[in-house]
DSSP file (Angstrom, degrees, kcal/mol; ACC not computed):
  #  RESIDUE AA STRUCTURE BP1 BP2  ACC     N-H-->O    O-->H-N    N-H-->O    O-->H-N    TCO  KAPPA ALPHA  PHI   PSI    X-CA   Y-CA   Z-CA
    1    1 A M              0   0    0      0, 0.0     2,-0.1     0, 0.0     5,-0.0   0.000 360.0 360.0 360.0 146.8    0.0    0.0    0.0
    2    2 A D    >   -     0   0    0      1,-0.1     3,-1.0     4,-0.0     4,-0.3  -0.419 360.0-111.2 -89.7 166.4    1.1    3.5   -0.8
    3    3 A C  G >> S+     0   0    0      1,-0.2     3,-0.7     2,-0.1     4,-0.6   0.572 104.5  82.4 -74.9  -9.7    1.2    6.3    1.9
    4    4 A R  G 34 S+     0   0    0      1,-0.2    -1,-0.2     2,-0.1     3,-0.0   0.676  88.4  52.1 -71.8 -16.9   -1.7    8.2    0.3
    5    5 A F  G <> S+     0   0    0     -3,-1.0     4,-2.0     1,-0.1    -1,-0.2   0.670  91.8  75.4 -93.1 -14.6   -4.3    5.9    2.1
    6    6 A K  H <> S+     0   0    0     -3,-0.7     4,-2.1    -4,-0.3     5,-0.2   0.921  93.4  49.2 -66.0 -39.4   -3.0    6.3    5.6
    7    7 A A  H  X S+     0   0    0     -4,-0.6     4,-1.8     2,-0.2    -1,-0.2   0.927 113.8  43.1 -65.6 -46.1   -4.3    9.8    6.2
    8    8 A P  H  > S+     0   0    0      0, 0.0     4,-2.1     0, 0.0    -1,-0.2   0.879 113.9  53.1 -68.1 -37.2   -7.9    9.1    5.1
    9    9 A L  H  X S+     0   0    0     -4,-2.0     4,-2.3     1,-0.2    -2,-0.2   0.914 108.8  49.0 -61.0 -44.3   -7.9    5.8    7.0
   10   10 A A  H  X S+     0   0    0     -4,-2.1     4,-2.3     2,-0.2    -1,-0.2   0.878 111.1  50.7 -64.0 -42.3   -6.8    7.6   10.2
   11   11 A L  H  X S+     0   0    0     -4,-1.8     4,-2.4     2,-0.2    -1,-0.2   0.896 110.7  48.8 -66.0 -41.8   -9.6   10.3    9.8
   12   12 A I  H  X S+     0   0    0     -4,-2.1     4,-2.4     2,-0.2    -2,-0.2   0.935 112.3  48.0 -69.6 -41.7  -12.3    7.6    9.3
   13   13 A I  H  X S+     0   0    0     -4,-2.3     4,-2.3     1,-0.2    -2,-0.2   0.893 113.3  48.5 -61.4 -42.7  -11.1    5.7   12.4
   14   14 A C  H  X S+     0   0    0     -4,-2.3     4,-1.8     1,-0.2    -1,-0.2   0.846 110.4  50.5 -65.9 -36.7  -11.1    8.9   14.4
   15   15 A W  H  X S+     0   0    0     -4,-2.4     4,-2.4     2,-0.2    -2,-0.2   0.895 110.1  50.4 -68.7 -37.7  -14.5    9.8   13.1
   16   16 A M  H  X S+     0   0    0     -4,-2.4     4,-2.4     2,-0.2     5,-0.3   0.934 112.2  47.2 -60.7 -45.6  -15.9    6.3   14.1
   17   17 A I  H  X S+     0   0    0     -4,-2.3     4,-2.1     1,-0.2    -1,-0.2   0.883 111.2  52.3 -64.8 -38.1  -14.5    6.5   17.5
   18   18 A G  H  < S+     0   0    0     -4,-1.8    -1,-0.2    -5,-0.2    -2,-0.2   0.902 114.1  41.1 -59.6 -45.0  -15.9   10.0   17.9
   19   19 A T  H  < S+     0   0    0     -4,-2.4    -2,-0.2     1,-0.2    -1,-0.2   0.840 119.6  44.5 -79.8 -31.0  -19.4    9.0   16.9
   20   20 A L  H  < S+     0   0    0     -4,-2.4    -2,-0.2     1,-0.2    -3,-0.2   0.824 123.2  31.5 -78.5 -34.1  -19.4    5.7   19.0
   21   21 A V  S  < S-     0   0    0     -4,-2.1    -1,-0.2    -5,-0.3    -2,-0.1  -0.603  75.8-171.6-127.7  70.9  -17.8    7.0   22.1
   22   22 A P        +     0   0    0      0, 0.0     2,-0.3     0, 0.0    -3,-0.1  -0.320  24.5 143.2 -67.6 150.5  -18.8   10.7   22.8
   23   23 A G        -     0   0    0     67,-0.2     2,-0.4    -5,-0.1    67,-0.2  -0.912  43.6-101.3-163.6-172.9  -16.9   12.2   25.6
   24   24 A C  E     -A   89   0A   0     65,-2.7    65,-3.3    -2,-0.3     2,-0.4  -0.998  17.5-164.2-136.9 142.2  -15.3   15.2   27.0
   25   25 A I  E     +A   88   0A   0     -2,-0.4     2,-0.3    63,-0.2    63,-0.2  -0.949  16.6 175.9-114.5 133.7  -11.5   16.2   27.2
   26   26 A S  E     -A   87   0A   0     61,-2.2    61,-2.9    -2,-0.4     2,-0.4  -0.998  14.9-164.5-143.2 145.1  -10.6   19.0   29.5
   27   27 A Y  E     -A   86   0A   0     -2,-0.3     2,-0.4    59,-0.2    59,-0.2  -0.990   8.4-168.4-130.6 132.3   -7.2   20.5   30.6
   28   28 A E  E     -A   85   0A   0     57,-3.1    57,-2.3    -2,-0.4     2,-0.4  -0.973   5.8-174.1-124.6 136.2   -6.8   22.7   33.5
   29   29 A L  E     -A   84   0A   0     -2,-0.4     2,-0.4    55,-0.2    55,-0.2  -0.976   7.2-176.4-137.1 119.4   -3.7   24.8   34.5
   30   30 A V  E     -A   83   0A   0     53,-3.0    53,-2.6    -2,-0.4     2,-0.4  -0.929   6.1-174.4-120.0 134.8   -3.6   26.7   37.8
   31   31 A R  E     -A   82   0A   0     -2,-0.4     2,-0.4    51,-0.2    51,-0.2  -0.983   7.2-178.9-129.7 120.6   -0.8   29.0   38.9
   32   32 A Q  E     -A   81   0A   0     49,-2.5    49,-3.1    -2,-0.4     2,-0.5  -0.972  11.2-162.3-126.4 134.3   -0.9   30.4   42.4
   33   33 A V  E     -A   80   0A   0     -2,-0.4     2,-0.5    47,-0.2    47,-0.2  -0.972   6.2-170.0-117.5 128.8    1.6   32.8   44.0
   34   34 A K  E     +A   79   0A   0     45,-3.2    45,-2.4    -2,-0.5     2,-0.1  -0.952  53.5  10.7-122.0 112.1    1.6   33.1   47.8
   35   35 A G  S    S-     0   0    0     -2,-0.5    43,-0.2    43,-0.2     2,-0.1  -0.272  87.2 -72.2 105.3 163.2    3.8   36.0   49.4
   36   36 A L        -     0   0    0     41,-0.2     2,-0.1     1,-0.2    -2,-0.1  -0.391  63.8 -75.3 -88.5 165.2    5.6   39.0   48.1
   37   37 A E        -     0   0    0     -2,-0.1     2,-0.7     1,-0.1    -1,-0.2  -0.373  44.2-133.4 -62.4 134.2    8.8   38.9   46.0
   38   38 A V        -     0   0    0     -3,-0.1     2,-0.2    -2,-0.1    -1,-0.1  -0.851  16.6-142.1 -94.0 117.7   11.9   38.1   48.1
   39   39 A R        -     0   0    0     -2,-0.7    20,-0.0     1,-0.1     0, 0.0  -0.535  18.5-119.3 -74.3 135.7   14.8   40.5   47.3
   40   40 A A        -     0   0    0     -2,-0.2     2,-1.4     1,-0.1    -1,-0.1  -0.561  29.1-113.5 -73.7 140.0   18.2   38.9   47.3
   41   41 A P        -     0   0    0      0, 0.0     2,-1.7     0, 0.0    -1,-0.1  -0.618  31.5-165.2 -85.4 100.5   20.5   40.5   49.9
   42   42 A N        -     0   0    0     -2,-1.4    -2,-0.0     1,-0.2    -3,-0.0  -0.498  67.8 -58.6 -82.2  67.1   23.1   42.2   47.7
   43   43 A G  S    S+     0   0    0     -2,-1.7    -1,-0.2     2,-0.2    -3,-0.0   0.339 113.3 109.7  82.1  -6.8   25.7   42.9   50.3
   44   44 A E        +     0   0    0      1,-0.1     2,-0.6     2,-0.0    -1,-0.1   0.803  68.9  62.9 -70.1 -34.6   23.3   45.0   52.5
   45   45 A L        -     0   0    0      5,-0.1     2,-0.5     4,-0.0    -2,-0.2  -0.854  67.0-175.7-100.5 122.4   23.1   42.5   55.2
   46   46 A K    >>  -     0   0    0     -2,-0.6     4,-2.0    80,-0.0     3,-1.7  -0.955  27.8-121.3-121.1 129.7   26.3   41.6   57.0
   47   47 A A  T 34 S+     0   0    0     -2,-0.5    78,-0.2     1,-0.3    79,-0.1  -0.455 100.2  17.7 -67.4 133.5   26.6   39.0   59.6
   48   48 A G  T 34 S+     0   0    0     76,-3.8    -1,-0.3     2,-0.2    77,-0.1   0.218 128.4  53.3  91.1 -15.4   27.9   40.5   63.0
   49   49 A E  T <4 S+     0   0    0     -3,-1.7    -2,-0.2    75,-0.2     2,-0.1   0.775  80.9  84.7-116.8 -49.3   26.9   44.1   61.9
   50   50 A T     <  -     0   0    0     -4,-2.0    74,-2.9    74,-0.1    -2,-0.2  -0.351  65.1-145.7 -65.7 133.8   23.3   44.3   60.8
   51   51 A T  B  >  -E  123   0B   0     72,-0.2     4,-2.0    -2,-0.1    72,-0.2  -0.632  24.7-110.3 -99.0 160.6   20.7   44.8   63.5
   52   52 A L  H  > S+     0   0    0     70,-2.3     4,-2.6     1,-0.2     5,-0.2   0.906 116.8  55.2 -50.5 -47.0   17.2   43.5   63.7
   53   53 A G  H  > S+     0   0    0     69,-0.2     4,-2.0     1,-0.2    -1,-0.2   0.905 104.9  51.3 -54.5 -46.1   15.8   47.0   63.2
   54   54 A E  H  > S+     0   0    0      2,-0.2     4,-2.2     1,-0.2    -1,-0.2   0.890 109.1  50.1 -66.7 -36.0   17.7   47.6   60.1
   55   55 A V  H  X S+     0   0    0     -4,-2.0     4,-3.2     2,-0.2     5,-0.5   0.928 111.3  49.8 -63.4 -41.2   16.4   44.3   58.5
   56   56 A L  H  X S+     0   0    0     -4,-2.6     4,-1.4     1,-0.2    -2,-0.2   0.832 110.7  49.6 -68.1 -31.0   12.8   45.2   59.4
   57   57 A S  H  < S+     0   0    0     -4,-2.0    -1,-0.2    -5,-0.2    -2,-0.2   0.836 117.3  40.6 -73.6 -32.3   13.2   48.7   57.9
   58   58 A L  H  < S+     0   0    0     -4,-2.2    -2,-0.2    -5,-0.2    -3,-0.2   0.938 133.5  19.2 -79.1 -47.5   14.7   47.2   54.6
   59   59 A Y  H  < S-     0   0    0     -4,-3.2    -3,-0.2     1,-0.3    -2,-0.2   0.612  93.3-140.9 -98.0 -15.2   12.4   44.2   54.3
   60   60 A G     <  -     0   0    0     -4,-1.4    -1,-0.3    -5,-0.5    -2,-0.1  -0.421  57.3 -10.2  85.9-167.7    9.4   44.9   56.4
   61   61 A A  S    S-     0   0    0     -2,-0.1     2,-0.1     1,-0.1    13,-0.0  -0.374  75.3-118.8 -72.9 146.3    7.6   42.3   58.4
   62   62 A P        -     0   0    0      0, 0.0    14,-0.2     0, 0.0     3,-0.1  -0.425   7.6-131.5 -83.3 160.2    8.6   38.7   58.0
   63   63 A D  S    S+     0   0    0     12,-1.7     2,-0.3     1,-0.2    13,-0.2   0.789  94.5  21.7 -78.7 -29.0    6.3   36.0   56.8
   64   64 A K  E     -B   75   0A   0     11,-1.8    11,-2.4     2,-0.0     2,-0.4  -0.985  64.7-173.1-135.5 148.1    7.4   33.6   59.6
   65   65 A L  E     +B   74   0A   0     -2,-0.3     2,-0.3     9,-0.2     9,-0.2  -0.965  20.7 147.1-146.0 117.6    9.0   34.4   63.0
   66   66 A T  E     -B   73   0A   0      7,-2.2     7,-3.7    -2,-0.4     2,-0.5  -0.920  40.7-119.6-146.8 171.7   10.3   31.7   65.3
   67   67 A E  E     +B   72   0A   0     -2,-0.3     2,-0.4     5,-0.2     5,-0.2  -0.980  27.4 178.1-120.1 127.4   12.9   30.9   67.9
   68   68 A I  E >  S-B   71   0A   0      3,-2.6     3,-2.6    -2,-0.5    -2,-0.0  -0.998  70.8 -17.2-127.7 128.5   15.4   28.0   67.4
   69   69 A G  T 3  S-     0   0    0     -2,-0.4    -1,-0.1     1,-0.3     3,-0.1   0.801 127.7 -50.8  50.9  40.3   18.2   27.3   69.8
   70   70 A G  T 3  S+     0   0    0      1,-0.2     2,-0.4    49,-0.1    -1,-0.3   0.477 116.8 111.5  73.4   5.1   18.0   30.7   71.5
   71   71 A R  E <   -B   68   0A   0     -3,-2.6    -3,-2.6    48,-0.1     2,-0.3  -0.884  68.9-124.9-110.4 140.2   18.2   32.5   68.2
   72   72 A E  E     -BC  67 118A   0     46,-1.4    46,-2.3    -2,-0.4     2,-0.5  -0.635  24.7-158.8 -80.0 133.0   15.4   34.5   66.6
   73   73 A L  E     -BC  66 117A   0     -7,-3.7    -7,-2.2    -2,-0.3     2,-0.4  -0.955   6.5-169.4-119.5 117.8   14.7   33.2   63.0
   74   74 A L  E     -BC  65 116A   0     42,-2.3    42,-2.8    -2,-0.5     2,-0.5  -0.833   8.9-164.9 -98.5 133.2   12.9   35.7   60.5
   75   75 A I  E     -BC  64 115A   0    -11,-2.4   -11,-1.8    -2,-0.4   -12,-1.7  -0.984  11.8-170.7-126.0 124.0   11.8   34.0   57.3
   76   76 A Y  E     + C   0 114A   0     38,-2.9    38,-2.8    -2,-0.5     2,-0.4  -0.968  25.0 170.2-110.2 119.5   10.7   35.9   54.2
   77   77 A E  E     - C   0 113A   0     -2,-0.6     2,-0.4    36,-0.2   -41,-0.2  -0.990  28.2-169.0-141.2 144.4    9.2   33.5   51.7
   78   78 A R  E     - C   0 112A   0     34,-2.0    34,-2.6    -2,-0.4     2,-0.4  -0.994  14.0-161.9-123.2 130.0    7.3   33.4   48.4
   79   79 A A  E     -AC  34 111A   0    -45,-2.4   -45,-3.2    -2,-0.4     2,-0.5  -0.956   3.6-166.5-118.0 132.4    5.8   30.2   47.1
   80   80 A I  E     -AC  33 110A   0     30,-2.5    30,-2.8    -2,-0.4     2,-0.4  -0.986   9.4-169.4-116.7 121.2    4.7   29.6   43.5
   81   81 A Y  E     -AC  32 109A   0    -49,-3.1   -49,-2.5    -2,-0.5     2,-0.4  -0.916   4.9-171.8-113.3 136.0    2.5   26.6   42.9
   82   82 A T  E     -AC  31 108A   0     26,-3.0    26,-2.5    -2,-0.4     2,-0.4  -0.998   4.6-179.0-129.1 133.6    1.6   25.3   39.5
   83   83 A N  E     +AC  30 107A   0    -53,-2.6   -53,-3.0    -2,-0.4     2,-0.4  -0.993   0.6 179.7-130.6 125.0   -0.9   22.6   39.0
   84   84 A S  E     +AC  29 106A   0     22,-2.2    22,-2.4    -2,-0.4     2,-0.3  -0.963   3.4 176.1-129.3 145.5   -2.0   21.0   35.6
   85   85 A Q  E     -AC  28 105A   0    -57,-2.3   -57,-3.1    -2,-0.4     2,-0.4  -0.974  14.8-162.2-150.4 136.7   -4.5   18.3   35.0
   86   86 A I  E     -AC  27 104A   0     18,-2.3    18,-2.1    -2,-0.3     2,-0.4  -0.937  15.2-172.3-114.7 141.9   -6.0   16.6   32.0
   87   87 A S  E     -AC  26 103A   0    -61,-2.9   -61,-2.2    -2,-0.4     2,-0.5  -0.996  13.4-166.3-136.1 137.0   -9.2   14.7   32.1
   88   88 A V  E     -AC  25 102A   0     14,-3.0    14,-2.5    -2,-0.4     2,-0.5  -0.983   9.4-170.7-119.7 121.0  -11.0   12.4   29.7
   89   89 A G  E     -AC  24 101A   0    -65,-3.3   -65,-2.7    -2,-0.5    12,-0.2  -0.950   2.2-174.0-114.6 131.6  -14.6   11.5   30.5
   90   90 A I  E     - C   0 100A   0     10,-2.8    10,-2.5    -2,-0.5     2,-0.5  -0.963  17.6-143.9-121.9 111.2  -16.5    8.8   28.4
   91   91 A P  E     + C   0  99A   0      0, 0.0     8,-0.2     0, 0.0     3,-0.2  -0.660  19.5 178.1 -79.0 127.9  -20.1    8.3   29.1
   92   92 A L    >>> +     0   0    0      6,-1.9     4,-3.1    -2,-0.5     5,-1.2   0.054  39.9 121.3-112.8  21.1  -20.9    4.6   28.8
   93   93 A S  T 345 +     0   0    0      1,-0.3     4,-0.2     4,-0.3    -1,-0.1   0.831  69.8  55.9 -59.0 -32.0  -24.6    4.8   29.7
   94   94 A D  T 345S+     0   0    0     -3,-0.2    -1,-0.3     2,-0.1    -2,-0.1   0.824 123.6  24.5 -73.3 -27.2  -25.9    3.4   26.5
   95   95 A I  T <45S+     0   0    0     -3,-0.8    -2,-0.2     3,-0.2    -1,-0.1   0.893 141.6   9.2-100.2 -50.2  -23.8    0.2   27.0
   96   96 A F  T  <5S-     0   0    0     -4,-3.1    -3,-0.2     2,-0.3    -2,-0.1   0.528  89.9-118.1-112.2 -10.6  -23.0   -0.3   30.7
   97   97 A R  S   <S+     0   0    0     -5,-1.2     2,-0.3     1,-0.3    -4,-0.3   0.883  85.5  81.0  63.9  43.8  -25.2    2.3   32.4
   98   98 A M        -     0   0    0     -6,-0.2    -6,-1.9     2,-0.0     2,-0.3  -0.925  69.4-124.3-157.4 178.2  -22.1    4.0   33.9
   99   99 A S  E     -C   91   0A   0     -2,-0.3     2,-0.4    -8,-0.2   -10,-0.0  -0.945  13.3-147.8-133.8 156.5  -19.4    6.4   33.0
  100  100 A A  E     -C   90   0A   0    -10,-2.5   -10,-2.8    -2,-0.3     2,-0.4  -0.938   8.3-167.5-126.2 147.9  -15.6    6.3   33.0
  101  101 A E  E     -C   89   0A   0     -2,-0.4     2,-0.4   -12,-0.2   -12,-0.2  -0.999   4.7-165.2-136.0 135.9  -13.0    9.1   33.7
  102  102 A I  E     +C   88   0A   0    -14,-2.5   -14,-3.0    -2,-0.4     2,-0.3  -0.989  17.8 179.2-120.3 123.7   -9.3    9.0   33.1
  103  103 A S  E     -C   87   0A   0     -2,-0.4     2,-0.3   -16,-0.2   -16,-0.2  -0.958  13.7-177.6-130.9 152.4   -7.2   11.8   34.8
  104  104 A A  E     +C   86   0A   0    -18,-2.1   -18,-2.3    -2,-0.3     2,-0.3  -0.982  13.1 176.2-139.4 135.6   -3.6   12.7   35.0
  105  105 A Y  E     -C   85   0A   0     -2,-0.3     2,-0.4   -20,-0.2   -20,-0.2  -0.901  16.6-161.6-137.2 166.9   -2.1   15.5   37.0
  106  106 A G  E     -C   84   0A   0    -22,-2.4   -22,-2.2    -2,-0.3     2,-0.4  -0.997   6.1-163.0-148.3 137.4    1.1   17.2   37.9
  107  107 A R  E     -C   83   0A   0     -2,-0.4     2,-0.4   -24,-0.2   -24,-0.2  -0.973   5.7-176.5-129.3 144.4    2.0   19.6   40.7
  108  108 A L  E     -C   82   0A   0    -26,-2.5   -26,-3.0    -2,-0.4     2,-0.4  -0.998   1.2-174.1-138.7 130.5    5.0   21.8   41.0
  109  109 A G  E     -C   81   0A   0     -2,-0.4     2,-0.4   -28,-0.2   -28,-0.2  -0.995   2.8-176.5-133.3 132.5    5.9   24.1   44.0
  110  110 A R  E     -C   80   0A   0    -30,-2.8   -30,-2.5    -2,-0.4     2,-0.4  -0.978   7.6-158.1-126.5 139.8    8.9   26.5   44.1
  111  111 A Y  E     -CD  79 133A   0     22,-2.5    22,-2.4    -2,-0.4     2,-0.5  -0.976  13.1-159.7-129.8 136.0   10.0   28.7   46.9
  112  112 A D  E     -C   78   0A   0    -34,-2.6   -34,-2.0    -2,-0.4     2,-0.4  -0.885  28.5-176.1 -96.0 126.6   12.1   31.7   47.2
  113  113 A T  E     -CD  77 130A   0     17,-3.1    17,-2.8    -2,-0.5     2,-0.5  -0.977  28.0-176.7-139.6 128.2   13.4   32.1   50.8
  114  114 A L  E     -CD  76 129A   0    -38,-2.8   -38,-2.9    -2,-0.4     2,-0.5  -0.976  18.5-174.8-119.7 115.5   15.4   34.6   52.8
  115  115 A A  E     -CD  75 128A   0     13,-3.4    13,-2.6    -2,-0.5     2,-0.5  -0.941   3.1-167.3-118.5 129.1   16.1   33.2   56.4
  116  116 A L  E     -CD  74 127A   0    -42,-2.8   -42,-2.3    -2,-0.5     2,-0.4  -0.943   6.1-157.5-116.5 125.2   17.8   35.4   58.9
  117  117 A F  E     -CD  73 126A   0      9,-3.2     8,-3.0    -2,-0.5     9,-1.0  -0.853  14.8-168.3 -97.6 133.7   19.3   34.2   62.3
  118  118 A F  E     -CD  72 124A   0    -46,-2.3   -46,-1.4    -2,-0.4     6,-0.2  -0.939  18.7-125.2-123.7 147.4   19.7   36.7   65.0
  119  119 A T    >   -     0   0    0      4,-2.6     3,-2.8    -2,-0.4     4,-0.2  -0.433  41.2 -98.4 -77.5 163.4   21.5   36.6   68.4
  120  120 A P  T 3  S+     0   0    0      0, 0.0    -1,-0.1     0, 0.0   -49,-0.1   0.763 126.7  60.5 -51.2 -25.5   19.5   37.5   71.6
  121  121 A D  T 3  S-     0   0    0      2,-0.1   -69,-0.1     1,-0.0    -3,-0.0   0.587 121.6-108.1 -81.1  -8.7   21.0   40.9   71.3
  122  122 A G  S <  S+     0   0    0     -3,-2.8   -70,-2.3     1,-0.3     2,-0.4   0.747  72.1 137.8  86.6  29.0   19.3   41.4   67.8
  123  123 A I  B     -E   51   0B   0    -72,-0.2    -4,-2.6    -4,-0.2    -1,-0.3  -0.920  62.6-105.7-106.8 135.4   22.5   41.2   65.7
  124  124 A L  E     +D  118   0A   0    -74,-2.9   -76,-3.8    -2,-0.4    -6,-0.3  -0.381  42.0 170.9 -56.1 120.9   22.4   39.3   62.4
  125  125 A Q  E     -     0   0A   0     -8,-3.0     2,-0.3     1,-0.4    -7,-0.2   0.829  62.1  -5.0 -94.9 -48.9   24.4   36.0   63.0
  126  126 A H  E     -D  117   0A   0     -9,-1.0    -9,-3.2   -79,-0.1    -1,-0.4  -0.997  58.3-162.0-152.5 140.9   23.7   34.0   59.8
  127  127 A L  E     -D  116   0A   0     -2,-0.3     2,-0.4   -11,-0.2   -11,-0.2  -0.970   0.8-166.5-129.2 147.9   21.6   34.3   56.7
  128  128 A V  E     -D  115   0A   0    -13,-2.6   -13,-3.4    -2,-0.4     2,-0.5  -0.995   4.6-173.4-129.4 128.5   20.5   31.9   54.0
  129  129 A Y  E     +D  114   0A   0     -2,-0.4     2,-0.4   -15,-0.2   -15,-0.2  -0.983   6.9 173.4-122.5 126.7   19.0   32.9   50.6
  130  130 A E  E     -D  113   0A   0    -17,-2.8   -17,-3.1    -2,-0.5     2,-0.4  -0.986  13.0-163.4-128.6 137.5   17.5   30.4   48.2
  131  131 A K  E    S+     0   0A   0     -2,-0.4   -19,-0.2   -19,-0.2    -2,-0.0  -0.983  75.7   5.8-121.0 128.6   15.7   31.0   45.0
  132  132 A G  E    S+     0   0A   0     -2,-0.4   -20,-0.2     1,-0.2    -1,-0.1   0.744  81.5 170.2  78.0  25.9   13.6   28.3   43.4
  133  133 A S  E     -D  111   0A   0    -22,-2.4   -22,-2.5     1,-0.1    -1,-0.2  -0.362  38.8-136.3 -71.9 149.2   13.9   25.7   46.0
  134  134 A D  S    S+     0   0    0    -24,-0.2    -1,-0.1    -2,-0.1   -25,-0.1   0.729  87.0  41.5 -73.3 -24.1   11.8   22.5   46.1
  135  135 A Y  S    S-     0   0    0    -24,-0.1   -24,-0.1     2,-0.0     2,-0.1  -0.888  89.0-105.2-127.1 151.3   10.9   22.8   49.8
  136  136 A P     >  -     0   0    0      0, 0.0     4,-1.8     0, 0.0     3,-0.4  -0.458  40.0-110.1 -71.5 156.1   10.0   25.5   52.1
  137  137 A Y  H  > S+     0   0    0      1,-0.3     4,-3.0     2,-0.2     3,-0.3   0.901 113.7  50.6 -62.3 -48.9   12.8   26.6   54.4
  138  138 A L  H  > S+     0   0    0      1,-0.2     4,-2.4     2,-0.2    -1,-0.3   0.855 109.8  51.2 -61.1 -35.8   11.4   25.3   57.7
  139  139 A K  H  4 S+     0   0    0     -3,-0.4    -1,-0.2     2,-0.2    -2,-0.2   0.878 114.2  44.0 -68.1 -32.5   10.7   21.8   56.2
  140  140 A A  H  < S+     0   0    0     -4,-1.8    -2,-0.2    -3,-0.3    -1,-0.2   0.907 118.1  45.8 -76.8 -39.5   14.3   21.6   54.9
  141  141 A L  H  < S+     0   0    0     -4,-3.0     8,-1.9    -5,-0.2     2,-0.3   0.873 109.1  58.8 -68.7 -40.6   15.7   23.0   58.2
  142  142 A L  B  < S-F  148   0C   0     -4,-2.4     6,-0.2    -5,-0.2     2,-0.0  -0.701  77.8-133.7 -96.9 142.9   13.6   20.9   60.5
  143  143 A G    >   -     0   0    0      4,-2.6     3,-1.5    -2,-0.3    -1,-0.1  -0.191  39.3 -89.0 -77.4-179.4   13.6   17.2   60.7
  144  144 A E  T 3  S+     0   0    0      1,-0.3    -1,-0.1     2,-0.1    -2,-0.0   0.804 130.6  45.7 -60.8 -28.2   10.5   15.0   60.9
  145  145 A E  T 3  S-     0   0    0      2,-0.1    -1,-0.3     0, 0.0    -3,-0.0   0.351 123.7-102.6 -97.1   6.5   10.5   15.2   64.6
  146  146 A G  S <  S+     0   0    0     -3,-1.5     2,-0.3     1,-0.3    -2,-0.1   0.702  72.6 144.3  83.3  17.2   11.2   19.0   64.7
  147  147 A D        -     0   0    0      1,-0.1    -4,-2.6     0, 0.0     2,-0.4  -0.639  54.3-110.2 -89.4 152.8   14.9   18.9   65.5
  148  148 A M  B     -F  142   0C   0     -2,-0.3    -6,-0.2    -6,-0.2     3,-0.1  -0.648  29.1-131.9 -81.2 128.3   17.2   21.3   64.1
  149  149 A H        -     0   0    0     -8,-1.9     2,-0.1    -2,-0.4    -1,-0.0  -0.366  34.2 -91.7 -69.9 157.2   19.7   20.0   61.5
  150  150 A E              0   0    0      1,-0.2    -1,-0.1    -2,-0.1     0, 0.0  -0.435 360.0 360.0 -65.1 142.4   23.3   20.9   61.8
  151  151 A E              0   0    0     -2,-0.1    -1,-0.2    -3,-0.1    -2,-0.0   0.393 360.0 360.0-100.5 360.0   24.4   24.0   59.8
């Protein structure tokens, strides 16, 4: 057989399937951003010199505030979630008195984080900046039982 018969045959098969099995195909794409943009600390924050007041005046209120090991921890974080899903629904009520649905989905989360550790005196001791991380900072920092990992 020559190649000229493949395209019409494929169209006829698709038309037959479309008339025998009517259904619905849907695709959903959702993108959600939680939090404000986290600026990278471009040399303006120096461990041992920058005070808590200076950080608050530069970055504003943190998204999370906690105490770990006697140190204050301020976290500025933005989360970007992307969710996509495709569904195919086929009503089979004429044949089996039921319907079938096939779905596939994928989720992706990215986090931009600035974590600042302060001494009890309010002086910056240590900072961590991550852009596009797979995990939020507290989940990566704390173990399953809530213990702090070694830095």
